[in-house]
C-alpha positions as CSV (number, residue, x, y, z in Angstrom):
1,M,54.8,-7.2,-19.3
2,G,51.2,-8.2,-20.2
3,W,48.9,-5.9,-22.1
4,K,46.9,-5.0,-19.0
5,S,50.1,-3.8,-17.2
6,K,51.1,-1.8,-20.3
7,V,47.7,-0.1,-20.4
8,N,48.0,0.7,-16.7
9,V,51.5,2.2,-17.1
10,A,50.4,4.3,-20.0
11,L,47.2,5.4,-18.2
12,E,49.2,6.4,-15.1
13,E,51.7,8.3,-17.2
14,A,49.0,10.2,-18.9
15,T,46.5,10.8,-16.1
16,G,48.1,9.8,-12.8
17,Y,45.4,7.1,-12.3
18,R,45.6,3.3,-12.5
19,F,43.0,0.5,-12.9
20,K,42.7,-1.6,-9.8
21,K,40.7,-4.8,-9.6
22,M,37.9,-4.6,-7.1
23,T,37.9,-7.2,-4.4
24,S,34.7,-9.3,-4.1
25,Q,35.1,-9.3,-0.4
26,E,33.2,-6.5,1.4
27,P,34.1,-5.5,4.9
28,P,31.9,-7.0,7.5
29,P,29.1,-4.8,8.7
30,P,29.6,-3.1,12.0
31,P,28.1,-4.8,15.0
32,A,24.6,-3.7,15.9
33,P,24.5,-1.1,18.6
34,E,23.6,-2.3,22.1
35,I,20.0,-1.8,23.1
36,R,20.0,-0.4,26.6
37,P,17.7,1.6,28.9
38,P,18.2,5.3,29.4
39,A,21.4,6.1,31.3
40,D,19.8,9.2,32.8
41,P,16.0,8.8,32.7
42,G,15.4,12.3,34.0
43,A,17.3,13.9,31.2
44,D,16.8,11.3,28.4
45,R,13.0,10.8,28.7
46,L,10.2,13.3,28.6
47,L,7.3,10.8,28.7
48,T,6.1,9.2,31.9
49,A,4.4,5.7,31.8
50,P,3.5,5.6,28.1
51,I,0.8,3.1,27.1
52,F,1.2,0.6,24.3
53,V,-1.6,-1.5,22.8
54,L,-0.2,-4.7,21.4
55,S,-2.5,-6.6,19.0
56,P,-2.6,-8.4,15.7
57,P,-3.9,-6.4,12.8
58,R,-7.7,-6.4,12.3
59,S,-8.3,-6.9,16.0
60,G,-10.2,-3.7,16.8
61,S,-7.2,-1.6,17.8
62,T,-8.5,1.5,16.0
63,L,-11.8,1.1,17.8
64,L,-10.0,0.9,21.1
65,R,-7.8,3.9,20.1
66,V,-10.8,6.2,19.5
67,L,-12.6,5.0,22.7
68,L,-9.5,5.8,24.7
69,N,-8.8,9.0,22.9
70,S,-12.3,10.1,24.0
71,H,-11.0,10.2,27.6
72,S,-10.0,13.6,29.0
73,Q,-6.6,12.2,30.2
74,L,-5.6,9.9,27.3
75,H,-4.3,10.9,24.0
76,A,-4.3,8.1,21.4
77,P,-3.1,9.3,18.0
78,H,-3.1,7.3,14.8
79,E,-0.5,4.6,14.4
80,M,2.9,6.2,15.0
81,H,5.3,3.4,13.7
82,I,8.0,4.9,15.8
83,R,10.1,1.7,15.6
84,R,10.8,2.6,12.0
85,L,12.3,6.0,13.0
86,T,16.1,5.6,12.7
87,V,19.2,7.7,12.8
88,N,22.4,7.2,10.9
89,L,25.7,8.3,12.3
90,T,27.3,8.9,8.9
91,T,30.8,10.1,9.7
92,D,33.6,9.2,12.2
93,P,33.4,12.6,13.8
94,V,29.7,12.4,14.6
95,Q,30.2,8.9,16.0
96,Q,33.0,10.2,18.1
97,A,31.0,13.1,19.3
98,M,28.0,11.0,20.3
99,E,30.2,8.5,22.0
100,A,31.8,11.3,24.0
101,L,28.3,12.2,25.2
102,G,27.7,8.5,26.1
103,H,25.2,7.7,23.3
104,N,25.2,5.0,20.7
105,Q,22.9,4.8,17.7
106,S,20.0,3.1,19.6
107,D,20.2,5.6,22.5
108,I,19.7,8.5,20.0
109,E,16.8,6.6,18.3
110,H,15.2,6.2,21.7
111,I,15.5,9.9,22.4
112,L,13.9,10.6,19.0
113,W,11.1,8.2,19.7
114,D,10.4,9.7,23.0
115,R,10.5,13.3,21.7
116,M,8.1,12.5,18.8
117,L,5.5,10.9,21.2
118,H,6.0,13.7,23.7
119,R,5.4,16.3,21.1
120,E,2.1,14.7,20.2
121,L,1.2,14.5,23.9
122,V,2.0,18.1,24.6
123,R,-0.1,19.3,21.6
124,S,-3.0,17.3,22.9
125,G,-2.9,18.9,26.4
126,K,-3.5,15.5,28.0
127,P,-1.2,13.7,30.5
128,F,-0.9,10.2,29.0
129,I,-0.2,8.9,25.5
130,V,-1.4,5.7,23.9
131,D,0.3,4.1,20.9
132,K,-1.6,1.3,19.2
133,T,0.6,0.4,16.2
134,P,0.1,-3.3,15.6
135,S,3.7,-3.8,14.3
136,N,4.9,-2.7,17.8
137,S,4.2,-6.3,18.6
138,F,7.5,-7.2,17.0
139,A,9.4,-4.5,19.1
140,W,8.0,-5.0,22.6
141,K,11.4,-5.8,24.0
142,R,12.9,-2.6,22.7
143,I,9.9,-0.5,23.7
144,A,10.2,-1.9,27.2
145,T,13.9,-1.1,27.2
146,C,13.3,2.4,25.9
147,W,10.6,3.1,28.5
148,P,11.1,0.9,31.5
149,D,7.9,2.4,33.0
150,A,5.8,1.6,29.9
151,R,2.4,0.0,30.4
152,F,1.0,-2.6,28.0
153,V,-2.6,-3.4,27.0
154,F,-3.0,-6.6,24.9
155,L,-6.0,-6.7,22.6
156,L,-6.9,-10.2,21.3
157,R,-9.4,-11.4,18.8
158,H,-10.4,-14.9,17.6
159,P,-7.4,-15.9,15.4
160,A,-9.6,-17.2,12.6
161,S,-11.5,-13.9,12.6
162,V,-8.3,-11.9,12.5
163,A,-7.0,-13.9,9.5
164,R,-10.4,-13.7,7.7
165,S,-10.7,-10.0,8.2
166,W,-7.1,-9.4,6.9
167,H,-7.9,-11.6,3.9
168,E,-11.1,-9.7,3.1
169,G,-9.2,-6.4,3.0
170,D,-7.7,-7.4,-0.4
171,P,-8.8,-11.0,-1.4
172,D,-6.9,-11.0,-4.6
173,E,-3.5,-10.0,-3.0
174,R,-4.1,-11.7,0.3
175,P,-5.3,-15.3,-0.2
176,M,-6.5,-17.0,3.0
177,E,-3.4,-19.2,3.3
178,E,-1.2,-16.1,3.2
179,A,-3.5,-14.3,5.6
180,V,-3.1,-17.1,8.1
181,R,0.7,-17.0,7.9
182,H,0.9,-13.2,8.0
183,T,-1.4,-12.7,11.0
184,L,0.0,-15.6,12.9
185,R,3.3,-13.9,13.1
186,F,1.7,-11.0,15.0
187,M,-0.3,-13.3,17.2
188,R,2.8,-15.2,18.3
189,A,4.6,-11.9,19.0
190,V,1.7,-10.6,21.1
191,E,1.6,-13.9,23.0
192,D,5.3,-13.7,23.8
193,A,4.8,-10.1,25.1
194,R,1.8,-11.3,27.2
195,K,4.0,-13.9,28.9
196,A,6.7,-11.3,29.6
197,F,4.6,-8.5,31.1
198,D,1.9,-8.0,33.7
199,G,-0.3,-6.1,31.3
200,L,-4.0,-6.0,30.8
201,T,-5.5,-8.4,28.3
202,L,-8.7,-7.5,26.5
203,T,-10.7,-9.2,23.7
204,Y,-12.3,-7.6,20.7
205,E,-15.4,-9.7,21.4
206,N,-15.8,-8.2,24.9
207,L,-14.9,-4.7,23.6
208,T,-17.7,-4.8,21.0
209,G,-20.1,-6.9,23.1
210,S,-19.7,-5.2,26.5
211,P,-17.8,-1.9,25.8
212,E,-18.6,-0.2,29.1
213,E,-17.4,-3.1,31.2
214,T,-14.3,-3.5,29.1
215,L,-13.4,0.2,29.2
216,R,-14.0,0.4,33.0
217,R,-11.3,-2.4,33.3
218,V,-9.0,-0.3,31.1
219,C,-9.5,2.8,33.2
220,D,-8.9,0.9,36.4
221,F,-5.7,-0.5,35.0
222,L,-4.5,2.9,33.8
223,D,-5.6,4.5,37.1
224,V,-7.8,7.1,35.4
225,P,-11.5,7.7,36.2
226,W,-14.2,6.1,34.1
227,E,-15.8,8.6,31.8
228,P,-19.2,7.6,30.1
229,S,-18.4,9.9,27.2
230,M,-15.8,7.5,26.0
231,L,-18.6,5.3,24.5
232,S,-19.7,8.2,22.3
233,Y,-16.4,8.4,20.4
234,G,-18.1,10.1,17.4
235,D,-18.6,13.2,19.6
236,H,-14.8,13.7,19.8
237,E,-12.0,14.6,17.3
238,H,-9.7,11.7,16.4
239,G,-8.0,12.9,13.2
240,G,-8.7,11.3,9.9
241,F,-9.2,7.6,9.4
242,V,-6.5,6.9,6.9
243,K,-5.4,3.6,5.3
244,G,-1.9,2.6,6.5
245,I,-2.1,4.3,9.9
246,G,-5.3,2.7,11.2
247,D,-8.7,1.4,10.2
248,W,-10.4,3.5,7.5
249,K,-13.5,1.4,6.8
250,D,-17.1,2.6,7.1
251,K,-17.7,0.7,10.4
252,I,-15.2,2.8,12.4
253,R,-16.6,6.0,10.9
254,T,-20.1,5.4,12.4
255,G,-19.0,7.0,15.7
256,S,-20.3,4.2,17.9
257,V,-19.4,0.7,18.9
258,Q,-20.7,-1.8,16.4
259,S,-21.3,-5.5,17.0
260,G,-18.6,-7.9,15.9
261,R,-19.1,-10.8,13.5
262,P,-20.2,-14.2,14.9
263,L,-17.3,-16.4,16.1
264,P,-16.1,-19.1,13.7
265,R,-17.1,-22.6,14.5
266,P,-14.3,-24.9,15.6
267,D,-14.3,-26.7,12.3
268,E,-13.8,-23.3,10.5
269,V,-10.5,-22.6,12.3
270,P,-7.4,-23.2,10.0
271,H,-5.2,-25.9,11.4
272,D,-2.2,-23.6,11.8
273,L,-4.3,-21.3,14.1
274,L,-5.5,-24.0,16.4
275,P,-2.6,-23.7,19.0
276,I,-2.9,-19.9,19.4
277,S,-6.7,-20.2,19.4
278,E,-6.4,-22.6,22.3
279,A,-3.9,-20.5,24.1
280,W,-6.3,-17.5,23.9
281,G,-9.2,-19.5,25.1
282,Y,-11.2,-19.6,21.9
283,V,-10.8,-23.3,21.2
284,N,-10.8,-26.4,23.4
285,R,-9.0,-29.4,22.1
């Protein structure tokens, strides 16, 4: 008997325990839960036709939010980041209980998402909610599955301006090369969603250059009446402008639509942004 076995025998006689070598192989992770639409929409969903603004960061989504939130029928809170709200079925009994009700993990997460947005809507006293979280661009398939009646508004901006603005937010930590890579991920996701849905496409340049015309298009798309007071968003309450859940810079705090920066020249567009710039009509090659 080797010394390790002798130690184990002595340990077991003294304590009732033994050393056991841990295996390096971990059990495979459980399969991801199926993402599926509500089985019973009348019971599983409180919201009707929620509105989602999909855009890259630094594209004017906070400006669009406060303009829409100034409408008497539209509630547009700060970025909600609902796709990061998750649930964890930690024990076999709770999994068994939920399965008996017909729910998997993603079903319960969808119910949670719907409830959180509905709570915000009820507190506002308005009939329709707008969520403008830019990272929703990576979750458009799941959002459309969660709410089959969801409506989508796509807000575009010149890709080079998007990357430049994101870079300028923290030049030391966000070199321009990284800004291009980071923002291009969002742009590609937004473009994929645009190809999938019959939503409304707006541009930041039109929103800042012709705000009334642009907002009239939004109102027509959402089937709500045009309200001139939308343009004076500073006269309405929108909550705080807080970093991390929306734009917080001085420009958005002015309370009125400000002109955008001049468009980049074609030779100023980074090479990696040329295809998406062409797809969005900003560059002709």
